[in-house]
N, C-alpha and C positions, 0 to 999 in steps of 0.2 A: 903422840905428837899432834899438835894442833894443825888443822888445815885452815890457813888464814883466809881462804876463799869461801869457807863453809859458815853460813850465818849462825847455825846452832852452836858450833864449836867456838866461834868467836864470842858469842854472847856469854857462854859459860866462862871463857877465859877472862873477859873484861869484867864480869861480875865478881870474880875473885881478885883481880888486880887491874884497875882501870888503865894503868900504863901499858898493858898489853895491846891497847888500841893501836899503838905505833906499828905493830906487826900485821895488822889487818890489811886486806887489799884496799885499794883506793875506793872501790865501789862500796865496801862495807864501812869505810870511814865516813861515807856520806849517808849511811843508813841511820835514820833517827833513833830507832829502837836500840841499836848497838851503842851509839854515842851516849844516849841517855843512861844506859846501864854502866858505861865506863865512867861518866862524870859523877854518878851516884856513889861510886867506889872511891874515885879520886878526882877532885875538881880540876887538877892540873892536866888531866887526860884531855881536856879541851884543846890542848896544844896540837893533838893529833887528829882532831876532827876536821871535816871538810870546811872550806871557807863559808859555805852556805849555812852549815850548822853552827859555826861560831857566831852567826848573826841571828840565831834562833833564841828568842827571849826565854822560853822555858828551859832550854838546855843551859844557857848562860846563867840564869838564876840558880839552877840546881848546882852547877859547877861552883859558883861563887859561895853558895851556902856551905859547900864542903871545903873550900879553900879560897879565901879572899884574894889570894894571888892570881887566881884564875881570871880575874877581871882583866889583867894585862894581856891575856890571850884572846879575849873576845874581840869582836869587830869594833871599830872606832866609835860607832854610834852608842855602844853600851858603856864605853869608858867615860862618857860625859853624862850618862843617864843617872840622875840622883837616886832613882829607885833601886 
């Protein structure tokens, strides 16, 4: 069973299934390394990332490359960014 407060366990879980980010603690949803691992697996996992990380260009670009629909989950500034 995964301890959703344990960084190593959460990284392992989101690396296998990005949607598992929804189960992570709020602190880990704000951890850049964990969110990057999640969006690399599933771009739509961006939906579960902290507000600050939904405004992180590298994370948003990675998420959108995996799923164009992830752009809808990004901060407003990225929805109008042509890049």
